CHARMM internal coordinates of N, CA and C (Angstrom, degrees):
IC EDIT
DIST 1 N 1 CA 1.4743
DIST 1 CA 1 C 1.5373
ANGL 1 N 1 CA 1 C 112.00
DIST 1 C 2 N 1.3367
ANGL 1 CA 1 C 2 N 118.89
DIHE 1 N 1 CA 1 C 2 N -22.74
DIST 2 N 2 CA 1.4600
ANGL 1 C 2 N 2 CA 120.93
DIHE 1 CA 1 C 2 N 2 CA -176.92
DIST 2 CA 2 C 1.5478
ANGL 2 N 2 CA 2 C 110.25
DIHE 1 C 2 N 2 CA 2 C -57.60
DIST 2 C 3 N 1.2912
ANGL 2 CA 2 C 3 N 119.18
DIHE 2 N 2 CA 2 C 3 N -41.45
DIST 3 N 3 CA 1.4417
ANGL 2 C 3 N 3 CA 122.06
DIHE 2 CA 2 C 3 N 3 CA -179.73
DIST 3 CA 3 C 1.5191
ANGL 3 N 3 CA 3 C 114.35
DIHE 2 C 3 N 3 CA 3 C -72.46
DIST 3 C 4 N 1.2884
ANGL 3 CA 3 C 4 N 116.43
DIHE 3 N 3 CA 3 C 4 N -7.01
DIST 4 N 4 CA 1.4575
ANGL 3 C 4 N 4 CA 122.55
DIHE 3 CA 3 C 4 N 4 CA -176.01
DIST 4 CA 4 C 1.5514
ANGL 4 N 4 CA 4 C 111.07
DIHE 3 C 4 N 4 CA 4 C -107.62
DIST 4 C 5 N 1.3721
ANGL 4 CA 4 C 5 N 116.72
DIHE 4 N 4 CA 4 C 5 N 24.17
DIST 5 N 5 CA 1.4588
ANGL 4 C 5 N 5 CA 121.77
DIHE 4 CA 4 C 5 N 5 CA -176.36
DIST 5 CA 5 C 1.5002
ANGL 5 N 5 CA 5 C 110.44
DIHE 4 C 5 N 5 CA 5 C -123.19
DIST 5 C 6 N 1.3271
ANGL 5 CA 5 C 6 N 115.57
DIHE 5 N 5 CA 5 C 6 N 129.72
DIST 6 N 6 CA 1.4651
ANGL 5 C 6 N 6 CA 122.11
DIHE 5 CA 5 C 6 N 6 CA 172.14
DIST 6 CA 6 C 1.5122
ANGL 6 N 6 CA 6 C 107.83
DIHE 5 C 6 N 6 CA 6 C -95.40
DIST 6 C 7 N 1.3280
ANGL 6 CA 6 C 7 N 116.95
DIHE 6 N 6 CA 6 C 7 N 139.77
DIST 7 N 7 CA 1.4994
ANGL 6 C 7 N 7 CA 119.57
DIHE 6 CA 6 C 7 N 7 CA 174.24
DIST 7 CA 7 C 1.5203
ANGL 7 N 7 CA 7 C 106.90
DIHE 6 C 7 N 7 CA 7 C -104.84
DIST 7 C 8 N 1.3370
ANGL 7 CA 7 C 8 N 115.41
DIHE 7 N 7 CA 7 C 8 N 129.21
DIST 8 N 8 CA 1.4487
ANGL 7 C 8 N 8 CA 122.29
DIHE 7 CA 7 C 8 N 8 CA -177.81
DIST 8 CA 8 C 1.5339
ANGL 8 N 8 CA 8 C 108.01
DIHE 7 C 8 N 8 CA 8 C -120.26
DIST 8 C 9 N 1.3240
ANGL 8 CA 8 C 9 N 118.12
DIHE 8 N 8 CA 8 C 9 N 139.24
DIST 9 N 9 CA 1.4421
ANGL 8 C 9 N 9 CA 120.45
DIHE 8 CA 8 C 9 N 9 CA 176.18
DIST 9 CA 9 C 1.4969
ANGL 9 N 9 CA 9 C 110.79
DIHE 8 C 9 N 9 CA 9 C -66.08
DIST 9 C 10 N 1.3286
ANGL 9 CA 9 C 10 N 115.31
DIHE 9 N 9 CA 9 C 10 N 125.35
DIST 10 N 10 CA 1.4646
ANGL 9 C 10 N 10 CA 121.64
DIHE 9 CA 9 C 10 N 10 CA -179.65
DIST 10 CA 10 C 1.5527
ANGL 10 N 10 CA 10 C 111.39
DIHE 9 C 10 N 10 CA 10 C -71.27
DIST 10 C 11 N 1.3264
ANGL 10 CA 10 C 11 N 118.33
DIHE 10 N 10 CA 10 C 11 N -14.46
DIST 11 N 11 CA 1.4682
ANGL 10 C 11 N 11 CA 121.46
DIHE 10 CA 10 C 11 N 11 CA -177.90
DIST 11 CA 11 C 1.5017
ANGL 11 N 11 CA 11 C 111.50
DIHE 10 C 11 N 11 CA 11 C -94.02
DIST 11 C 12 N 1.3481
ANGL 11 CA 11 C 12 N 117.36
DIHE 11 N 11 CA 11 C 12 N -44.44
DIST 12 N 12 CA 1.4764
ANGL 11 C 12 N 12 CA 118.29
DIHE 11 CA 11 C 12 N 12 CA -172.14
DIST 12 CA 12 C 1.5424
ANGL 12 N 12 CA 12 C 111.54
DIHE 11 C 12 N 12 CA 12 C -119.71
DIST 12 C 13 N 1.2976
ANGL 12 CA 12 C 13 N 119.43
DIHE 12 N 12 CA 12 C 13 N -5.39
DIST 13 N 13 CA 1.4648
ANGL 12 C 13 N 13 CA 127.84
DIHE 12 CA 12 C 13 N 13 CA 179.01
DIST 13 CA 13 C 1.5471
ANGL 13 N 13 CA 13 C 113.22
DIHE 12 C 13 N 13 CA 13 C 70.50
DIST 13 C 14 N 1.3148
ANGL 13 CA 13 C 14 N 119.33
DIHE 13 N 13 CA 13 C 14 N 16.97
DIST 14 N 14 CA 1.4660
ANGL 13 C 14 N 14 CA 119.79
DIHE 13 CA 13 C 14 N 14 CA 175.83
DIST 14 CA 14 C 1.5145
ANGL 14 N 14 CA 14 C 108.27
DIHE 13 C 14 N 14 CA 14 C -77.38
DIST 14 C 15 N 1.3161
ANGL 14 CA 14 C 15 N 116.40
DIHE 14 N 14 CA 14 C 15 N 152.96
DIST 15 N 15 CA 1.4582
ANGL 14 C 15 N 15 CA 122.07
DIHE 14 CA 14 C 15 N 15 CA 179.94
DIST 15 CA 15 C 1.5309
ANGL 15 N 15 CA 15 C 106.74
DIHE 14 C 15 N 15 CA 15 C -80.05
DIST 15 C 16 N 1.3328
ANGL 15 CA 15 C 16 N 117.35
DIHE 15 N 15 CA 15 C 16 N 119.70
DIST 16 N 16 CA 1.4679
ANGL 15 C 16 N 16 CA 122.77
DIHE 15 CA 15 C 16 N 16 CA 179.21
DIST 16 CA 16 C 1.5050
ANGL 16 N 16 CA 16 C 107.94
DIHE 15 C 16 N 16 CA 16 C -87.28
DIST 16 C 17 N 1.3112
ANGL 16 CA 16 C 17 N 118.17
DIHE 16 N 16 CA 16 C 17 N -45.32
DIST 17 N 17 CA 1.4430
ANGL 16 C 17 N 17 CA 124.45
DIHE 16 CA 16 C 17 N 17 CA 178.95
DIST 17 CA 17 C 1.5113
ANGL 17 N 17 CA 17 C 110.23
DIHE 16 C 17 N 17 CA 17 C -138.75
DIST 17 C 18 N 1.3205
ANGL 17 CA 17 C 18 N 117.30
DIHE 17 N 17 CA 17 C 18 N 110.02
DIST 18 N 18 CA 1.4742
ANGL 17 C 18 N 18 CA 117.15
DIHE 17 CA 17 C 18 N 18 CA 176.87
DIST 18 CA 18 C 1.4738
ANGL 18 N 18 CA 18 C 109.38
DIHE 17 C 18 N 18 CA 18 C -70.04
DIST 18 C 19 N 1.3503
ANGL 18 CA 18 C 19 N 117.19
DIHE 18 N 18 CA 18 C 19 N 151.84
DIST 19 N 19 CA 1.4381
ANGL 18 C 19 N 19 CA 115.76
DIHE 18 CA 18 C 19 N 19 CA -178.76
DIST 19 CA 19 C 1.5212
ANGL 19 N 19 CA 19 C 113.61
DIHE 18 C 19 N 19 CA 19 C -164.33
DIST 19 C 20 N 1.2469
ANGL 19 CA 19 C 20 N 119.51
DIHE 19 N 19 CA 19 C 20 N -40.58
DIST 20 N 20 CA 1.4504
ANGL 19 C 20 N 20 CA 117.22
DIHE 19 CA 19 C 20 N 20 CA -176.34
DIST 20 CA 20 C 1.4911
ANGL 20 N 20 CA 20 C 115.05
DIHE 19 C 20 N 20 CA 20 C 167.17
DIST 20 C 21 N 1.3256
ANGL 20 CA 20 C 21 N 115.13
DIHE 20 N 20 CA 20 C 21 N -153.66
DIST 21 N 21 CA 1.4422
ANGL 20 C 21 N 21 CA 119.78
DIHE 20 CA 20 C 21 N 21 CA -170.01
DIST 21 CA 21 C 1.5360
ANGL 21 N 21 CA 21 C 113.79
DIHE 20 C 21 N 21 CA 21 C -78.95
DIST 21 C 22 N 1.3232
ANGL 21 CA 21 C 22 N 117.56
DIHE 21 N 21 CA 21 C 22 N -22.21
DIST 22 N 22 CA 1.4647
ANGL 21 C 22 N 22 CA 121.20
DIHE 21 CA 21 C 22 N 22 CA 178.21
DIST 22 CA 22 C 1.5486
ANGL 22 N 22 CA 22 C 108.92
DIHE 21 C 22 N 22 CA 22 C -90.47
DIST 22 C 23 N 1.3278
ANGL 22 CA 22 C 23 N 115.08
DIHE 22 N 22 CA 22 C 23 N 152.23
DIST 23 N 23 CA 1.4576
ANGL 22 C 23 N 23 CA 118.99
DIHE 22 CA 22 C 23 N 23 CA -176.81
DIST 23 CA 23 C 1.5379
ANGL 23 N 23 CA 23 C 107.16
DIHE 22 C 23 N 23 CA 23 C -130.17
DIST 23 C 24 N 1.3404
ANGL 23 CA 23 C 24 N 112.45
DIHE 23 N 23 CA 23 C 24 N 135.61
DIST 24 N 24 CA 1.4496
ANGL 23 C 24 N 24 CA 121.88
DIHE 23 CA 23 C 24 N 24 CA 169.56
DIST 24 CA 24 C 1.5066
ANGL 24 N 24 CA 24 C 107.92
DIHE 23 C 24 N 24 CA 24 C -123.91
DIST 24 C 25 N 1.3188
ANGL 24 CA 24 C 25 N 118.40
DIHE 24 N 24 CA 24 C 25 N 162.97
DIST 25 N 25 CA 1.4473
ANGL 24 C 25 N 25 CA 120.54
DIHE 24 CA 24 C 25 N 25 CA -177.43
DIST 25 CA 25 C 1.5369
ANGL 25 N 25 CA 25 C 110.61
DIHE 24 C 25 N 25 CA 25 C -117.05
DIST 25 C 26 N 1.3168
ANGL 25 CA 25 C 26 N 114.73
DIHE 25 N 25 CA 25 C 26 N 147.99
DIST 26 N 26 CA 1.4807
ANGL 25 C 26 N 26 CA 123.80
DIHE 25 CA 25 C 26 N 26 CA 174.91
DIST 26 CA 26 C 1.4918
ANGL 26 N 26 CA 26 C 106.45
DIHE 25 C 26 N 26 CA 26 C -148.41
DIST 26 C 27 N 1.3170
ANGL 26 CA 26 C 27 N 114.77
DIHE 26 N 26 CA 26 C 27 N -148.02
DIST 27 N 27 CA 1.4450
ANGL 26 C 27 N 27 CA 120.33
DIHE 26 CA 26 C 27 N 27 CA 178.50
DIST 27 CA 27 C 1.5136
ANGL 27 N 27 CA 27 C 107.89
DIHE 26 C 27 N 27 CA 27 C -136.24
DIST 27 C 28 N 1.3037
ANGL 27 CA 27 C 28 N 118.92
DIHE 27 N 27 CA 27 C 28 N 137.41
DIST 28 N 28 CA 1.4375
ANGL 27 C 28 N 28 CA 123.11
DIHE 27 CA 27 C 28 N 28 CA -178.68
DIST 28 CA 28 C 1.5570
ANGL 28 N 28 CA 28 C 108.66
DIHE 27 C 28 N 28 CA 28 C -80.57
DIST 28 C 29 N 1.3295
ANGL 28 CA 28 C 29 N 117.03
DIHE 28 N 28 CA 28 C 29 N 157.69
DIST 29 N 29 CA 1.4804
ANGL 28 C 29 N 29 CA 118.45
DIHE 28 CA 28 C 29 N 29 CA -177.72
DIST 29 CA 29 C 1.5577
ANGL 29 N 29 CA 29 C 112.32
DIHE 28 C 29 N 29 CA 29 C -56.14
DIST 29 C 30 N 1.3378
ANGL 29 CA 29 C 30 N 117.32
DIHE 29 N 29 CA 29 C 30 N -39.35
DIST 30 N 30 CA 1.4575
ANGL 29 C 30 N 30 CA 120.22
DIHE 29 CA 29 C 30 N 30 CA -177.30
DIST 30 CA 30 C 1.5215
ANGL 30 N 30 CA 30 C 111.06
DIHE 29 C 30 N 30 CA 30 C -64.33
DIST 30 C 31 N 1.3152
ANGL 30 CA 30 C 31 N 117.33
DIHE 30 N 30 CA 30 C 31 N -45.67
DIST 31 N 31 CA 1.4840
ANGL 30 C 31 N 31 CA 119.77
DIHE 30 CA 30 C 31 N 31 CA 178.84
DIST 31 CA 31 C 1.5414
ANGL 31 N 31 CA 31 C 110.85
DIHE 30 C 31 N 31 CA 31 C -67.61
DIST 31 C 32 N 1.3340
ANGL 31 CA 31 C 32 N 117.98
DIHE 31 N 31 CA 31 C 32 N -35.97
DIST 32 N 32 CA 1.4398
ANGL 31 C 32 N 32 CA 120.74
DIHE 31 CA 31 C 32 N 32 CA 179.02
DIST 32 CA 32 C 1.5182
ANGL 32 N 32 CA 32 C 110.27
DIHE 31 C 32 N 32 CA 32 C -65.74
DIST 32 C 33 N 1.3393
ANGL 32 CA 32 C 33 N 116.90
DIHE 32 N 32 CA 32 C 33 N -44.18
DIST 33 N 33 CA 1.4638
ANGL 32 C 33 N 33 CA 119.81
DIHE 32 CA 32 C 33 N 33 CA 179.05
DIST 33 CA 33 C 1.5163
ANGL 33 N 33 CA 33 C 111.67
DIHE 32 C 33 N 33 CA 33 C -63.33
DIST 33 C 34 N 1.3494
ANGL 33 CA 33 C 34 N 117.80
DIHE 33 N 33 CA 33 C 34 N -41.04
DIST 34 N 34 CA 1.4312
ANGL 33 C 34 N 34 CA 121.86
DIHE 33 CA 33 C 34 N 34 CA 177.90
DIST 34 CA 34 C 1.5477
ANGL 34 N 34 CA 34 C 111.02
DIHE 33 C 34 N 34 CA 34 C -63.79
DIST 34 C 35 N 1.3323
ANGL 34 CA 34 C 35 N 116.62
DIHE 34 N 34 CA 34 C 35 N -36.25
DIST 35 N 35 CA 1.4642
ANGL 34 C 35 N 35 CA 120.20
DIHE 34 CA 34 C 35 N 35 CA 174.78
DIST 35 CA 35 C 1.5306
ANGL 35 N 35 CA 35 C 110.87
DIHE 34 C 35 N 35 CA 35 C -64.04
DIST 35 C 36 N 1.3053
ANGL 35 CA 35 C 36 N 116.35
DIHE 35 N 35 CA 35 C 36 N -48.66
DIST 36 N 36 CA 1.5037
ANGL 35 C 36 N 36 CA 121.27
DIHE 35 CA 35 C 36 N 36 CA 179.96
DIST 36 CA 36 C 1.5615
ANGL 36 N 36 CA 36 C 110.71
DIHE 35 C 36 N 36 CA 36 C -58.09
DIST 36 C 37 N 1.3106
ANGL 36 CA 36 C 37 N 116.53
DIHE 36 N 36 CA 36 C 37 N -38.88
DIST 37 N 37 CA 1.4469
ANGL 36 C 37 N 37 CA 120.14
DIHE 36 CA 36 C 37 N 37 CA 179.87
DIST 37 CA 37 C 1.5217
ANGL 37 N 37 CA 37 C 112.30
DIHE 36 C 37 N 37 CA 37 C -61.88
DIST 37 C 38 N 1.3338
ANGL 37 CA 37 C 38 N 118.33
DIHE 37 N 37 CA 37 C 38 N -24.49
DIST 38 N 38 CA 1.4672
ANGL 37 C 38 N 38 CA 122.55
DIHE 37 CA 37 C 38 N 38 CA -179.19
DIST 38 CA 38 C 1.5502
ANGL 38 N 38 CA 38 C 113.80
DIHE 37 C 38 N 38 CA 38 C -85.10
DIST 38 C 39 N 1.3471
ANGL 38 CA 38 C 39 N 116.33
DIHE 38 N 38 CA 38 C 39 N -11.09
DIST 39 N 39 CA 1.4470
ANGL 38 C 39 N 39 CA 118.77
DIHE 38 CA 38 C 39 N 39 CA -179.62
DIST 39 CA 39 C 1.5284
ANGL 39 N 39 CA 39 C 110.24
DIHE 38 C 39 N 39 CA 39 C -78.08
DIST 39 C 40 N 1.3104
ANGL 39 CA 39 C 40 N 118.03
DIHE 39 N 39 CA 39 C 40 N 151.95
DIST 40 N 40 CA 1.4597
ANGL 39 C 40 N 40 CA 121.01
DIHE 39 CA 39 C 40 N 40 CA 178.38
DIST 40 CA 40 C 1.4900
ANGL 40 N 40 CA 40 C 112.44
DIHE 39 C 40 N 40 CA 40 C -59.43
DIST 40 C 41 N 1.3449
ANGL 40 CA 40 C 41 N 116.68
DIHE 40 N 40 CA 40 C 41 N 135.65
DIST 41 N 41 CA 1.4825
ANGL 40 C 41 N 41 CA 123.98
DIHE 40 CA 40 C 41 N 41 CA -179.15
DIST 41 CA 41 C 1.5387
ANGL 41 N 41 CA 41 C 108.96
DIHE 40 C 41 N 41 CA 41 C -53.00
DIST 41 C 42 N 1.3397
ANGL 41 CA 41 C 42 N 117.12
DIHE 41 N 41 CA 41 C 42 N -39.90
DIST 42 N 42 CA 1.4641
ANGL 41 C 42 N 42 CA 120.25
DIHE 41 CA 41 C 42 N 42 CA -179.16
DIST 42 CA 42 C 1.5265
ANGL 42 N 42 CA 42 C 112.24
DIHE 41 C 42 N 42 CA 42 C -58.02
DIST 42 C 43 N 1.3060
ANGL 42 CA 42 C 43 N 115.84
DIHE 42 N 42 CA 42 C 43 N -41.18
DIST 43 N 43 CA 1.4562
ANGL 42 C 43 N 43 CA 120.53
DIHE 42 CA 42 C 43 N 43 CA 176.20
DIST 43 CA 43 C 1.5319
ANGL 43 N 43 CA 43 C 112.77
DIHE 42 C 43 N 43 CA 43 C -66.24
DIST 43 C 44 N 1.3468
ANGL 43 CA 43 C 44 N 114.00
DIHE 43 N 43 CA 43 C 44 N -46.83
DIST 44 N 44 CA 1.4529
ANGL 43 C 44 N 44 CA 118.29
DIHE 43 CA 43 C 44 N 44 CA -179.88
DIST 44 CA 44 C 1.5191
ANGL 44 N 44 CA 44 C 111.69
DIHE 43 C 44 N 44 CA 44 C -57.83
DIST 44 C 45 N 1.3446
ANGL 44 CA 44 C 45 N 116.19
DIHE 44 N 44 CA 44 C 45 N -37.47
DIST 45 N 45 CA 1.4834
ANGL 44 C 45 N 45 CA 119.71
DIHE 44 CA 44 C 45 N 45 CA 177.92
DIST 45 CA 45 C 1.5028
ANGL 45 N 45 CA 45 C 112.04
DIHE 44 C 45 N 45 CA 45 C -62.96
DIST 45 C 46 N 1.3134
ANGL 45 CA 45 C 46 N 118.27
DIHE 45 N 45 CA 45 C 46 N -29.77
DIST 46 N 46 CA 1.4679
ANGL 45 C 46 N 46 CA 120.42
DIHE 45 CA 45 C 46 N 46 CA -178.98
DIST 46 CA 46 C 1.5407
ANGL 46 N 46 CA 46 C 111.53
DIHE 45 C 46 N 46 CA 46 C -75.60
DIST 46 C 47 N 1.3285
ANGL 46 CA 46 C 47 N 118.45
DIHE 46 N 46 CA 46 C 47 N -23.24
DIST 47 N 47 CA 1.4600
ANGL 46 C 47 N 47 CA 121.00
DIHE 46 CA 46 C 47 N 47 CA -178.07
DIST 47 CA 47 C 1.5188
ANGL 47 N 47 CA 47 C 111.81
DIHE 46 C 47 N 47 CA 47 C -108.75
DIST 47 C 48 N 1.3217
ANGL 47 CA 47 C 48 N 116.96
DIHE 47 N 47 CA 47 C 48 N 1.52
DIST 48 N 48 CA 1.4939
ANGL 47 C 48 N 48 CA 120.09
DIHE 47 CA 47 C 48 N 48 CA -176.58
DIST 48 CA 48 C 1.5136
ANGL 48 N 48 CA 48 C 110.01
DIHE 47 C 48 N 48 CA 48 C -77.20
DIST 48 C 49 N 1.3068
ANGL 48 CA 48 C 49 N 113.78
DIHE 48 N 48 CA 48 C 49 N 151.80
DIST 49 N 49 CA 1.4658
ANGL 48 C 49 N 49 CA 123.09
DIHE 48 CA 48 C 49 N 49 CA 174.36
DIST 49 CA 49 C 1.5517
ANGL 49 N 49 CA 49 C 108.29
DIHE 48 C 49 N 49 CA 49 C -75.62
DIST 49 C 50 N 1.3139
ANGL 49 CA 49 C 50 N 117.82
DIHE 49 N 49 CA 49 C 50 N 166.77
DIST 50 N 50 CA 1.4809
ANGL 49 C 50 N 50 CA 120.07
DIHE 49 CA 49 C 50 N 50 CA -178.69
DIST 50 CA 50 C 1.5181
ANGL 50 N 50 CA 50 C 112.44
DIHE 49 C 50 N 50 CA 50 C -56.48
DIST 50 C 51 N 1.3082
ANGL 50 CA 50 C 51 N 118.64
DIHE 50 N 50 CA 50 C 51 N -28.84
DIST 51 N 51 CA 1.5037
ANGL 50 C 51 N 51 CA 119.90
DIHE 50 CA 50 C 51 N 51 CA 179.61
DIST 51 CA 51 C 1.5154
ANGL 51 N 51 CA 51 C 113.48
DIHE 50 C 51 N 51 CA 51 C -80.27
DIST 51 C 52 N 1.3737
ANGL 51 CA 51 C 52 N 117.32
DIHE 51 N 51 CA 51 C 52 N 3.12
DIST 52 N 52 CA 1.4593
ANGL 51 C 52 N 52 CA 119.37
DIHE 51 CA 51 C 52 N 52 CA 177.53
DIST 52 CA 52 C 1.4965
ANGL 52 N 52 CA 52 C 115.13
DIHE 51 C 52 N 52 CA 52 C 84.86
DIST 52 C 53 N 1.3260
ANGL 52 CA 52 C 53 N 117.19
DIHE 52 N 52 CA 52 C 53 N 18.28
DIST 53 N 53 CA 1.4608
ANGL 52 C 53 N 53 CA 121.89
DIHE 52 CA 52 C 53 N 53 CA 179.22
DIST 53 CA 53 C 1.5264
ANGL 53 N 53 CA 53 C 111.43
DIHE 52 C 53 N 53 CA 53 C -116.29
DIST 53 C 54 N 1.3346
ANGL 53 CA 53 C 54 N 113.75
DIHE 53 N 53 CA 53 C 54 N 154.01
DIST 54 N 54 CA 1.4622
ANGL 53 C 54 N 54 CA 119.03
DIHE 53 CA 53 C 54 N 54 CA 170.56
DIST 54 CA 54 C 1.5161
ANGL 54 N 54 CA 54 C 105.49
DIHE 53 C 54 N 54 CA 54 C -114.79
DIST 54 C 55 N 1.3212
ANGL 54 CA 54 C 55 N 116.29
DIHE 54 N 54 CA 54 C 55 N 127.32
DIST 55 N 55 CA 1.4636
ANGL 54 C 55 N 55 CA 123.19
DIHE 54 CA 54 C 55 N 55 CA -175.27
DIST 55 CA 55 C 1.4765
ANGL 55 N 55 CA 55 C 111.07
DIHE 54 C 55 N 55 CA 55 C -103.46
DIST 55 C 56 N 1.3562
ANGL 55 CA 55 C 56 N 115.59
DIHE 55 N 55 CA 55 C 56 N 126.96
DIST 56 N 56 CA 1.4450
ANGL 55 C 56 N 56 CA 121.96
DIHE 55 CA 55 C 56 N 56 CA 173.62
DIST 56 CA 56 C 1.5410
ANGL 56 N 56 CA 56 C 110.75
DIHE 55 C 56 N 56 CA 56 C -76.03
DIST 56 C 57 N 1.3383
ANGL 56 CA 56 C 57 N 117.88
DIHE 56 N 56 CA 56 C 57 N 163.56
DIST 57 N 57 CA 1.4547
ANGL 56 C 57 N 57 CA 119.11
DIHE 56 CA 56 C 57 N 57 CA 173.97
DIST 57 CA 57 C 1.4991
ANGL 57 N 57 CA 57 C 114.24
DIHE 56 C 57 N 57 CA 57 C -60.41
DIST 57 C 58 N 1.3288
ANGL 57 CA 57 C 58 N 116.12
DIHE 57 N 57 CA 57 C 58 N -24.10
DIST 58 N 58 CA 1.4670
ANGL 57 C 58 N 58 CA 119.92
DIHE 57 CA 57 C 58 N 58 CA 177.97
DIST 58 CA 58 C 1.5220
ANGL 58 N 58 CA 58 C 112.95
DIHE 57 C 58 N 58 CA 58 C -74.97
DIST 58 C 59 N 1.3523
ANGL 58 CA 58 C 59 N 116.88
DIHE 58 N 58 CA 58 C 59 N -9.43
DIST 59 N 59 CA 1.4579
ANGL 58 C 59 N 59 CA 121.87
DIHE 58 CA 58 C 59 N 59 CA -175.84
DIST 59 CA 59 C 1.5297
ANGL 59 N 59 CA 59 C 114.70
DIHE 58 C 59 N 59 CA 59 C 94.67
DIST 59 C 60 N 1.2913
ANGL 59 CA 59 C 60 N 118.25
DIHE 59 N 59 CA 59 C 60 N -11.97
DIST 60 N 60 CA 1.4573
ANGL 59 C 60 N 60 CA 120.51
DIHE 59 CA 59 C 60 N 60 CA 175.63
DIST 60 CA 60 C 1.4977
ANGL 60 N 60 CA 60 C 109.13
DIHE 59 C 60 N 60 CA 60 C -67.65
DIST 60 C 61 N 1.3193
ANGL 60 CA 60 C 61 N 114.51
DIHE 60 N 60 CA 60 C 61 N 146.00
DIST 61 N 61 CA 1.4847
ANGL 60 C 61 N 61 CA 121.18
DIHE 60 CA 60 C 61 N 61 CA -175.46
DIST 61 CA 61 C 1.5128
ANGL 61 N 61 CA 61 C 110.37
DIHE 60 C 61 N 61 CA 61 C -118.17
DIST 61 C 62 N 1.3253
ANGL 61 CA 61 C 62 N 118.06
DIHE 61 N 61 CA 61 C 62 N 144.26
DIST 62 N 62 CA 1.4671
ANGL 61 C 62 N 62 CA 124.52
DIHE 61 CA 61 C 62 N 62 CA 170.26
DIST 62 CA 62 C 1.4985
ANGL 62 N 62 CA 62 C 107.01
DIHE 61 C 62 N 62 CA 62 C -113.56
DIST 62 C 63 N 1.3456
ANGL 62 CA 62 C 63 N 117.42
DIHE 62 N 62 CA 62 C 63 N 119.60
DIST 63 N 63 CA 1.4391
ANGL 62 C 63 N 63 CA 124.38
DIHE 62 CA 62 C 63 N 63 CA 176.26
DIST 63 CA 63 C 1.5302
ANGL 63 N 63 CA 63 C 105.73
DIHE 62 C 63 N 63 CA 63 C -81.10
DIST 63 C 64 N 1.3223
ANGL 63 CA 63 C 64 N 118.86
DIHE 63 N 63 CA 63 C 64 N 108.53
DIST 64 N 64 CA 1.4566
ANGL 63 C 64 N 64 CA 119.55
DIHE 63 CA 63 C 64 N 64 CA -173.25
DIST 64 CA 64 C 1.5259
ANGL 64 N 64 CA 64 C 112.55
DIHE 63 C 64 N 64 CA 64 C -68.65
DIST 64 C 65 N 1.3271
ANGL 64 CA 64 C 65 N 117.18
DIHE 64 N 64 CA 64 C 65 N -21.93
DIST 65 N 65 CA 1.4415
ANGL 64 C 65 N 65 CA 119.55
DIHE 64 CA 64 C 65 N 65 CA 175.05
DIST 65 CA 65 C 1.5295
ANGL 65 N 65 CA 65 C 111.68
DIHE 64 C 65 N 65 CA 65 C -67.34
DIST 65 C 66 N 1.3173
ANGL 65 CA 65 C 66 N 117.28
DIHE 65 N 65 CA 65 C 66 N -31.73
DIST 66 N 66 CA 1.4569
ANGL 65 C 66 N 66 CA 122.14
DIHE 65 CA 65 C 66 N 66 CA -178.34
DIST 66 CA 66 C 1.5120
ANGL 66 N 66 CA 66 C 111.49
DIHE 65 C 66 N 66 CA 66 C -90.39
DIST 66 C 67 N 1.3130
ANGL 66 CA 66 C 67 N 119.62
DIHE 66 N 66 CA 66 C 67 N -9.77
DIST 67 N 67 CA 1.4442
ANGL 66 C 67 N 67 CA 121.17
DIHE 66 CA 66 C 67 N 67 CA -178.91
DIST 67 CA 67 C 1.5273
ANGL 67 N 67 CA 67 C 109.34
DIHE 66 C 67 N 67 CA 67 C -74.88
DIST 67 C 68 N 1.3338
ANGL 67 CA 67 C 68 N 115.11
DIHE 67 N 67 CA 67 C 68 N 143.98
DIST 68 N 68 CA 1.4949
ANGL 67 C 68 N 68 CA 119.12
DIHE 67 CA 67 C 68 N 68 CA -179.11
DIST 68 CA 68 C 1.5349
ANGL 68 N 68 CA 68 C 111.81
DIHE 67 C 68 N 68 CA 68 C -66.35
END
COOR INIT
IC SEED 1 N 1 CA 1 C
IC BUILD
């Protein structure tokens, strides 16, 4: 059944992973990055990697120095 599941972003409804007739929900990289940008910088600094980035499970990175 794993190959027969599409993953859709629960925030914006974009298809994250096309797959089939069943639907599961997750979060797309764009919505996840937008969420991270809203978190307090002090918190982001506690979870940042040594290079100053926070990495999502998808592999996308947020450079906290460049975040508003």
